TIVO-2410 file (N, C-alpha, C; in nm, 3 decimals):
# residues 134
REC num residu      c1      c2      c3 atome chaine
REC   1      M  -8.541   0.817   3.094     N      A
REC   1      M  -8.604   0.944   3.097    CA      A
REC   1      M  -8.512   1.045   3.030     C      A
REC   2      S  -8.558   1.105   2.925     N      A
REC   2      S  -8.479   1.196   2.844    CA      A
REC   2      S  -8.514   1.340   2.878     C      A
REC   3      H  -8.412   1.418   2.903     N      A
REC   3      H  -8.430   1.561   2.929    CA      A
REC   3      H  -8.366   1.639   2.816     C      A
REC   4      S  -8.435   1.741   2.771     N      A
REC   4      S  -8.373   1.825   2.670    CA      A
REC   4      S  -8.284   1.929   2.738     C      A
REC   5      T  -8.198   1.987   2.660     N      A
REC   5      T  -8.106   2.086   2.714    CA      A
REC   5      T  -8.182   2.208   2.765     C      A
REC   6      F  -8.292   2.242   2.699     N      A
REC   6      F  -8.367   2.361   2.737    CA      A
REC   6      F  -8.435   2.346   2.872     C      A
REC   7      E  -8.456   2.225   2.918     N      A
REC   7      E  -8.523   2.203   3.046    CA      A
REC   7      E  -8.425   2.199   3.163     C      A
REC   8      H  -8.295   2.203   3.134     N      A
REC   8      H  -8.195   2.198   3.241    CA      A
REC   8      H  -8.209   2.322   3.328     C      A
REC   9      P  -8.200   2.308   3.461     N      A
REC   9      P  -8.223   2.424   3.548    CA      A
REC   9      P  -8.120   2.536   3.531     C      A
REC  10      Y  -8.000   2.505   3.482     N      A
REC  10      Y  -7.898   2.607   3.465    CA      A
REC  10      Y  -7.883   2.653   3.320     C      A
REC  11      F  -7.976   2.618   3.234     N      A
REC  11      F  -7.967   2.658   3.094    CA      A
REC  11      F  -7.972   2.810   3.080     C      A
REC  12      G  -8.058   2.875   3.157     N      A
REC  12      G  -8.068   3.021   3.153    CA      A
REC  12      G  -7.940   3.088   3.197     C      A
REC  13      V  -7.875   3.031   3.298     N      A
REC  13      V  -7.748   3.086   3.346    CA      A
REC  13      V  -7.642   3.072   3.237     C      A
REC  14      F  -7.641   2.959   3.169     N      A
REC  14      F  -7.546   2.937   3.060    CA      A
REC  14      F  -7.567   3.039   2.948     C      A
REC  15      I  -7.692   3.062   2.912     N      A
REC  15      I  -7.723   3.159   2.806    CA      A
REC  15      I  -7.677   3.299   2.848     C      A
REC  16      L  -7.702   3.337   2.975     N      A
REC  16      L  -7.656   3.468   3.023    CA      A
REC  16      L  -7.504   3.478   3.021     C      A
REC  17      F  -7.436   3.369   3.054     N      A
REC  17      F  -7.289   3.367   3.051    CA      A
REC  17      F  -7.239   3.388   2.909     C      A
REC  18      V  -7.297   3.317   2.814     N      A
REC  18      V  -7.256   3.330   2.674    CA      A
REC  18      V  -7.284   3.471   2.624     C      A
REC  19      L  -7.401   3.525   2.654     N      A
REC  19      L  -7.435   3.661   2.611    CA      A
REC  19      L  -7.340   3.764   2.673     C      A
REC  20      T  -7.303   3.744   2.798     N      A
REC  20      T  -7.210   3.835   2.864    CA      A
REC  20      T  -7.073   3.830   2.797     C      A
REC  21      C  -7.026   3.711   2.766     N      A
REC  21      C  -6.896   3.697   2.698    CA      A
REC  21      C  -6.899   3.764   2.561     C      A
REC  22      V  -7.007   3.744   2.486     N      A
REC  22      V  -7.019   3.804   2.354    CA      A
REC  22      V  -7.025   3.957   2.365     C      A
REC  23      A  -7.105   4.008   2.460     N      A
REC  23      A  -7.116   4.152   2.477    CA      A
REC  23      A  -6.983   4.213   2.520     C      A
REC  24      F  -6.911   4.146   2.607     N      A
REC  24      F  -6.781   4.194   2.653    CA      A
REC  24      F  -6.683   4.202   2.536     C      A
REC  25      T  -6.679   4.096   2.456     N      A
REC  25      T  -6.588   4.092   2.341    CA      A
REC  25      T  -6.623   4.200   2.240     C      A
REC  26      L  -6.751   4.214   2.210     N      A
REC  26      L  -6.793   4.316   2.114    CA      A
REC  26      L  -6.763   4.457   2.165     C      A
REC  27      T  -6.783   4.481   2.293     N      A
REC  27      T  -6.754   4.612   2.350    CA      A
REC  27      T  -6.606   4.645   2.340     C      A
REC  28      L  -6.521   4.548   2.370     N      A
REC  28      L  -6.376   4.572   2.360    CA      A
REC  28      L  -6.334   4.600   2.217     C      A
REC  29      R  -6.387   4.525   2.122     N      A
REC  29      R  -6.351   4.546   1.982    CA      A
REC  29      R  -6.402   4.681   1.932     C      A
REC  30      L  -6.524   4.715   1.968     N      A
REC  30      L  -6.580   4.844   1.928    CA      A
REC  30      L  -6.500   4.959   1.987     C      A
REC  31      Q  -6.461   4.946   2.111     N      A
REC  31      Q  -6.380   5.050   2.176    CA      A
REC  31      Q  -6.246   5.066   2.106     C      A
REC  32      R  -6.184   4.957   2.068     N      A
REC  32      R  -6.054   4.964   2.000    CA      A
REC  32      R  -6.068   5.027   1.861     C      A
REC  33      I  -6.172   4.988   1.788     N      A
REC  33      I  -6.193   5.044   1.654    CA      A
REC  33      I  -6.220   5.194   1.663     C      A
REC  34      L  -6.308   5.234   1.756     N      A
REC  34      L  -6.341   5.376   1.770    CA      A
REC  34      L  -6.220   5.457   1.817     C      A
REC  35      S  -6.142   5.404   1.907     N      A
REC  35      S  -6.026   5.480   1.955    CA      A
REC  35      S  -5.923   5.499   1.844     C      A
REC  36      R  -5.908   5.402   1.756     N      A
REC  36      R  -5.815   5.418   1.643    CA      A
REC  36      R  -5.866   5.518   1.542     C      A
REC  37      K  -5.997   5.520   1.519     N      A
REC  37      K  -6.054   5.611   1.420    CA      A
REC  37      K  -6.061   5.755   1.472     C      A
REC  38      L  -6.090   5.771   1.602     N      A
REC  38      L  -6.110   5.905   1.657    CA      A
REC  38      L  -5.984   5.968   1.714     C      A
REC  39      A  -5.878   5.891   1.730     N      A
REC  39      A  -5.755   5.944   1.789    CA      A
REC  39      A  -5.688   6.040   1.692     C      A
REC  40      K  -5.621   6.141   1.748     N      A
REC  40      K  -5.547   6.235   1.665    CA      A
REC  40      K  -5.426   6.164   1.606     C      A
REC  41      K  -5.399   6.196   1.481     N      A
REC  41      K  -5.287   6.131   1.412    CA      A
REC  41      K  -5.158   6.212   1.421     C      A
REC  42      D  -5.168   6.339   1.461     N      A
REC  42      D  -5.047   6.420   1.464    CA      A
REC  42      D  -4.962   6.385   1.586     C      A
REC  43      R  -4.834   6.386   1.564     N      A
REC  43      R  -4.740   6.352   1.670    CA      A
REC  43      R  -4.672   6.481   1.717     C      A
REC  44      E  -4.715   6.532   1.828     N      A
REC  44      E  -4.654   6.651   1.882    CA      A
REC  44      E  -4.524   6.615   1.953     C      A
REC  45      K  -4.429   6.707   1.945     N      A
REC  45      K  -4.299   6.683   2.009    CA      A
REC  45      K  -4.316   6.670   2.160     C      A
REC  46      L  -4.406   6.747   2.217     N      A
REC  46      L  -4.427   6.743   2.361    CA      A
REC  46      L  -4.483   6.608   2.405     C      A
REC  47      K  -4.572   6.551   2.326     N      A
REC  47      K  -4.630   6.421   2.362    CA      A
REC  47      K  -4.528   6.309   2.351     C      A
REC  48      L  -4.432   6.322   2.262     N      A
REC  48      L  -4.333   6.218   2.244    CA      A
REC  48      L  -4.217   6.230   2.342     C      A
REC  49      S  -4.209   6.340   2.415     N      A
REC  49      S  -4.100   6.355   2.512    CA      A
REC  49      S  -4.128   6.268   2.634     C      A
REC  50      T  -4.021   6.243   2.711     N      A
REC  50      T  -4.033   6.158   2.828    CA      A
REC  50      T  -4.122   6.221   2.933     C      A
REC  51      Y  -4.103   6.350   2.957     N      A
REC  51      Y  -4.184   6.422   3.055    CA      A
REC  51      Y  -4.262   6.531   2.985     C      A
REC  52      E  -4.380   6.560   3.035     N      A
REC  52      E  -4.455   6.672   2.980    CA      A
REC  52      E  -4.414   6.803   3.047     C      A
REC  53      C  -4.350   6.792   3.161     N      A
REC  53      C  -4.298   6.910   3.228    CA      A
REC  53      C  -4.178   6.868   3.312     C      A
REC  54      G  -4.099   6.963   3.356     N      A
REC  54      G  -3.984   6.931   3.437    CA      A
REC  54      G  -3.857   6.924   3.356     C      A
REC  55      P  -3.749   6.881   3.419     N      A
REC  55      P  -3.619   6.881   3.350    CA      A
REC  55      P  -3.610   6.771   3.245     C      A
REC  56      T  -3.525   6.794   3.149     N      A
REC  56      T  -3.499   6.693   3.046    CA      A
REC  56      T  -3.411   6.584   3.105     C      A
REC  57      P  -3.444   6.458   3.082     N      A
REC  57      P  -3.362   6.351   3.139    CA      A
REC  57      P  -3.222   6.351   3.078     C      A
REC  58      T  -3.121   6.324   3.162     N      A
REC  58      T  -2.983   6.327   3.115    CA      A
REC  58      T  -2.923   6.189   3.099     C      A
REC  59      R  -2.982   6.087   3.161     N      A
REC  59      R  -2.927   5.952   3.149    CA      A
REC  59      R  -3.041   5.851   3.154     C      A
REC  60      Q  -3.008   5.725   3.128     N      A
REC  60      Q  -3.108   5.619   3.131    CA      A
REC  60      Q  -3.153   5.592   3.275     C      A
REC  61      P  -3.279   5.560   3.295     N      A
REC  61      P  -3.323   5.526   3.430    CA      A
REC  61      P  -3.261   5.393   3.474     C      A
REC  62      N  -3.246   5.377   3.604     N      A
REC  62      N  -3.189   5.254   3.658    CA      A
REC  62      N  -3.287   5.139   3.642     C      A
REC  63      K  -3.234   5.025   3.607     N      A
REC  63      K  -3.318   4.906   3.596    CA      A
REC  63      K  -3.335   4.845   3.734     C      A
REC  64      I  -3.448   4.781   3.756     N      A
REC  64      I  -3.473   4.714   3.883    CA      A
REC  64      I  -3.390   4.587   3.886     C      A
REC  65      S  -3.322   4.565   3.995     N      A
REC  65      S  -3.236   4.449   4.009    CA      A
REC  65      S  -3.319   4.321   4.014     C      A
REC  66      T  -3.266   4.214   3.956     N      A
REC  66      T  -3.336   4.086   3.959    CA      A
REC  66      T  -3.333   4.024   4.098     C      A
REC  67      H  -3.248   4.076   4.186     N      A
REC  67      H  -3.243   4.024   4.323    CA      A
REC  67      H  -3.377   4.043   4.393     C      A
REC  68      F  -3.445   4.154   4.366     N      A
REC  68      F  -3.576   4.176   4.426    CA      A
REC  68      F  -3.673   4.066   4.382     C      A
REC  69      F  -3.670   4.033   4.254     N      A
REC  69      F  -3.759   3.931   4.201    CA      A
REC  69      F  -3.731   3.795   4.263     C      A
REC  70      I  -3.604   3.758   4.272     N      A
REC  70      I  -3.567   3.627   4.327    CA      A
REC  70      I  -3.604   3.620   4.475     C      A
REC  71      L  -3.579   3.727   4.550     N      A
REC  71      L  -3.616   3.727   4.691    CA      A
REC  71      L  -3.767   3.718   4.708     C      A
REC  72      A  -3.843   3.784   4.621     N      A
REC  72      A  -3.989   3.776   4.628    CA      A
REC  72      A  -4.037   3.635   4.601     C      A
REC  73      L  -3.977   3.567   4.503     N      A
REC  73      L  -4.014   3.428   4.475    CA      A
REC  73      L  -3.983   3.337   4.593     C      A
REC  74      L  -3.867   3.356   4.654     N      A
REC  74      L  -3.832   3.275   4.771    CA      A
REC  74      L  -3.928   3.302   4.887     C      A
REC  75      F  -3.964   3.428   4.906     N      A
REC  75      F  -4.058   3.461   5.012    CA      A
REC  75      F  -4.192   3.393   4.988     C      A
REC  76      V  -4.242   3.401   4.866     N      A
REC  76      V  -4.371   3.337   4.834    CA      A
REC  76      V  -4.362   3.187   4.854     C      A
REC  77      L  -4.253   3.126   4.811     N      A
REC  77      L  -4.236   2.981   4.828    CA      A
REC  77      L  -4.244   2.942   4.974     C      A
REC  78      F  -4.170   3.010   5.060     N      A
REC  78      F  -4.167   2.972   5.200    CA      A
REC  78      F  -4.289   3.023   5.275     C      A
REC  79      D  -4.359   3.118   5.221     N      A
REC  79      D  -4.485   3.162   5.280    CA      A
REC  79      D  -4.595   3.061   5.250     C      A
REC  80      I  -4.596   3.006   5.131     N      A
REC  80      I  -4.693   2.903   5.094    CA      A
REC  80      I  -4.671   2.777   5.178     C      A
REC  81      E  -4.548   2.752   5.216     N      A
REC  81      E  -4.517   2.637   5.301    CA      A
REC  81      E  -4.600   2.642   5.428     C      A
REC  82      V  -4.612   2.758   5.488     N      A
REC  82      V  -4.689   2.772   5.611    CA      A
REC  82      V  -4.837   2.744   5.585     C      A
REC  83      I  -4.885   2.783   5.469     N      A
REC  83      I  -5.025   2.758   5.435    CA      A
REC  83      I  -5.054   2.609   5.430     C      A
REC  84      F  -4.957   2.529   5.386     N      A
REC  84      F  -4.975   2.384   5.384    CA      A
REC  84      F  -4.956   2.322   5.522     C      A
REC  85      M  -4.873   2.381   5.605     N      A
REC  85      M  -4.842   2.319   5.734    CA      A
REC  85      M  -4.949   2.343   5.839     C      A
REC  86      I  -5.019   2.455   5.835     N      A
REC  86      I  -5.119   2.485   5.937    CA      A
REC  86      I  -5.235   2.385   5.934     C      A
REC  87      P  -5.298   2.357   5.820     N      A
REC  87      P  -5.406   2.257   5.821    CA      A
REC  87      P  -5.354   2.118   5.860     C      A
REC  88      W  -5.232   2.087   5.819     N      A
REC  88      W  -5.173   1.958   5.857    CA      A
REC  88      W  -5.162   1.948   6.008     C      A
REC  89      A  -5.114   2.054   6.072     N      A
REC  89      A  -5.098   2.053   6.217    CA      A
REC  89      A  -5.232   2.045   6.288     C      A
REC  90      I  -5.333   2.109   6.232     N      A
REC  90      I  -5.465   2.106   6.294    CA      A
REC  90      I  -5.526   1.966   6.285     C      A
REC  91      D  -5.510   1.900   6.172     N      A
REC  91      D  -5.573   1.768   6.151    CA      A
REC  91      D  -5.483   1.651   6.186     C      A
REC  92      F  -5.364   1.676   6.238     N      A
REC  92      F  -5.273   1.565   6.267    CA      A
REC  92      F  -5.330   1.471   6.373     C      A
REC  93      K  -5.398   1.526   6.473     N      A
REC  93      K  -5.457   1.442   6.577    CA      A
REC  93      K  -5.563   1.349   6.518     C      A
REC  94      L  -5.641   1.399   6.422     N      A
REC  94      L  -5.742   1.316   6.355    CA      A
REC  94      L  -5.676   1.205   6.276     C      A
REC  95      F  -5.569   1.236   6.205     N      A
REC  95      F  -5.498   1.132   6.129    CA      A
REC  95      F  -5.439   1.027   6.222     C      A
REC  96      T  -5.390   1.070   6.337     N      A
REC  96      T  -5.337   0.974   6.434    CA      A
REC  96      T  -5.449   0.885   6.487     C      A
REC  97      Y  -5.565   0.944   6.508     N      A
REC  97      Y  -5.680   0.868   6.560    CA      A
REC  97      Y  -5.726   0.760   6.462     C      A
REC  98      I  -5.722   0.788   6.332     N      A
REC  98      I  -5.768   0.688   6.235    CA      A
REC  98      I  -5.655   0.598   6.187     C      A
REC  99      G  -5.536   0.613   6.245     N      A
REC  99      G  -5.427   0.520   6.215    CA      A
REC  99      G  -5.334   0.563   6.105     C      A
REC 100      L  -5.343   0.687   6.060     N      A
REC 100      L  -5.255   0.735   5.954    CA      A
REC 100      L  -5.149   0.832   6.006     C      A
REC 101      G  -5.130   0.835   6.137     N      A
REC 101      G  -5.038   0.932   6.197    CA      A
REC 101      G  -4.897   0.923   6.145     C      A
REC 102      N  -4.840   0.800   6.142     N      A
REC 102      N  -4.702   0.785   6.097    CA      A
REC 102      N  -4.687   0.823   5.950     C      A
REC 103      F  -4.780   0.779   5.868     N      A
REC 103      F  -4.775   0.810   5.724    CA      A
REC 103      F  -4.778   0.961   5.701     C      A
REC 104      V  -4.871   1.029   5.766     N      A
REC 104      V  -4.887   1.173   5.747    CA      A
REC 104      V  -4.766   1.248   5.804     C      A
REC 105      F  -4.712   1.199   5.915     N      A
REC 105      F  -4.594   1.262   5.975    CA      A
REC 105      F  -4.474   1.254   5.881     C      A
REC 106      F  -4.449   1.135   5.824     N      A
REC 106      F  -4.335   1.120   5.734    CA      A
REC 106      F  -4.358   1.191   5.601     C      A
REC 107      E  -4.483   1.203   5.563     N      A
REC 107      E  -4.514   1.280   5.442    CA      A
REC 107      E  -4.479   1.427   5.462     C      A
REC 108      M  -4.513   1.482   5.579     N      A
REC 108      M  -4.478   1.621   5.608    CA      A
REC 108      M  -4.328   1.637   5.625     C      A
REC 109      L  -4.263   1.536   5.682     N      A
REC 109      L  -4.117   1.542   5.694    CA      A
REC 109      L  -4.051   1.547   5.557     C      A
REC 110      S  -4.102   1.469   5.462     N      A
REC 110      S  -4.045   1.472   5.327    CA      A
REC 110      S  -4.072   1.607   5.260     C      A
REC 111      F  -4.188   1.666   5.286     N      A
REC 111      F  -4.219   1.799   5.233    CA      A
REC 111      F  -4.122   1.903   5.288     C      A
REC 112      I  -4.097   1.898   5.418     N      A
REC 112      I  -4.005   1.992   5.480    CA      A
REC 112      I  -3.863   1.967   5.430     C      A
REC 113      A  -3.827   1.840   5.410     N      A
REC 113      A  -3.693   1.808   5.358    CA      A
REC 113      A  -3.673   1.867   5.219     C      A
REC 114      L  -3.775   1.858   5.134     N      A
REC 114      L  -3.765   1.919   5.001    CA      A
REC 114      L  -3.748   2.071   5.010     C      A
REC 115      L  -3.820   2.133   5.102     N      A
REC 115      L  -3.806   2.277   5.118    CA      A
REC 115      L  -3.668   2.315   5.171     C      A
REC 116      V  -3.615   2.235   5.263     N      A
REC 116      V  -3.481   2.262   5.316    CA      A
REC 116      V  -3.377   2.245   5.205     C      A
REC 117      I  -3.393   2.142   5.123     N      A
REC 117      I  -3.300   2.122   5.010    CA      A
REC 117      I  -3.307   2.242   4.915     C      A
REC 118      G  -3.427   2.289   4.886     N      A
REC 118      G  -3.442   2.407   4.800    CA      A
REC 118      G  -3.382   2.531   4.862     C      A
REC 119      F  -3.397   2.546   4.994     N      A
REC 119      F  -3.339   2.661   5.063    CA      A
REC 119      F  -3.186   2.656   5.059     C      A
REC 120      I  -3.130   2.538   5.082     N      A
REC 120      I  -2.985   2.522   5.077    CA      A
REC 120      I  -2.933   2.549   4.935     C      A
REC 121      Y  -3.006   2.501   4.835     N      A
REC 121      Y  -2.967   2.526   4.695    CA      A
REC 121      Y  -2.966   2.676   4.665     C      A
REC 122      A  -3.072   2.746   4.709     N      A
REC 122      A  -3.079   2.891   4.686    CA      A
REC 122      A  -2.967   2.962   4.760     C      A
REC 123      W  -2.934   2.916   4.879     N      A
REC 123      W  -2.827   2.976   4.958    CA      A
REC 123      W  -2.692   2.955   4.889     C      A
REC 124      K  -2.668   2.832   4.842     N      A
REC 124      K  -2.540   2.801   4.776    CA      A
REC 124      K  -2.526   2.880   4.645     C      A
REC 125      K  -2.637   2.902   4.575     N      A
REC 125      K  -2.633   2.978   4.450    CA      A
REC 125      K  -2.616   3.128   4.475     C      A
REC 126      G  -2.631   3.171   4.599     N      A
REC 126      G  -2.614   3.312   4.633    CA      A
REC 126      G  -2.739   3.394   4.615     C      A
REC 127      A  -2.854   3.330   4.610     N      A
REC 127      A  -2.979   3.403   4.590    CA      A
REC 127      A  -3.017   3.486   4.713     C      A
REC 128      L  -2.962   3.453   4.828     N      A
REC 128      L  -2.995   3.526   4.949    CA      A
REC 128      L  -2.896   3.637   4.980     C      A
REC 129      S  -2.786   3.642   4.907     N      A
REC 129      S  -2.689   3.750   4.925    CA      A
REC 129      S  -2.716   3.857   4.819     C      A
REC 130      W  -2.668   3.976   4.846     N      A
REC 130      W  -2.700   4.087   4.757    CA      A
REC 130      W  -2.591   4.110   4.652     C      A
REC 131      Q  -2.506   4.011   4.629     N      A
REC 131      Q  -2.405   4.020   4.525    CA      A
REC 131      Q  -2.458   3.948   4.401     C      A
REC 132      N  -2.372   3.929   4.305     N      A
REC 132      N  -2.411   3.862   4.181    CA      A
REC 132      N  -2.449   3.717   4.207     C      A
REC 133      I  -2.552   3.671   4.138     N      A
REC 133      I  -2.595   3.532   4.149    CA      A
REC 133      I  -2.512   3.449   4.054     C      A
REC 134      K  -2.463   3.336   4.103     N      A
REC 134      K  -2.376   3.249   4.022    CA      A
REC 134      K  -2.455   3.176   3.916     C      A
***
């Protein structure tokens, strides 16, 4: 039994998706072209200054320390760990009931061991201290 593409129940949805993508792309391109053509070409000194009002800056702004970034990555890593452990803990009784309790337990132990190794590595590298990272 041969079905044509036009008879597929989701063909209309596909066509709407394609039309939406094309319209979105055309709108973005038209907006970019119009903004380049209609924008003022003169460069005023006030527009090129750092502030439009207030005091003139006297020094470079401080850069954000990479320690914030590294700590955020470590937080996300160990926060995601909990997301994996909660469903495991909820379904552990079911796995034990069907005979996979030991396998699942040692699998989670190996997962925790990898996380502990990563934590120790980050600690030894100094990622958790606020001094320079080695």
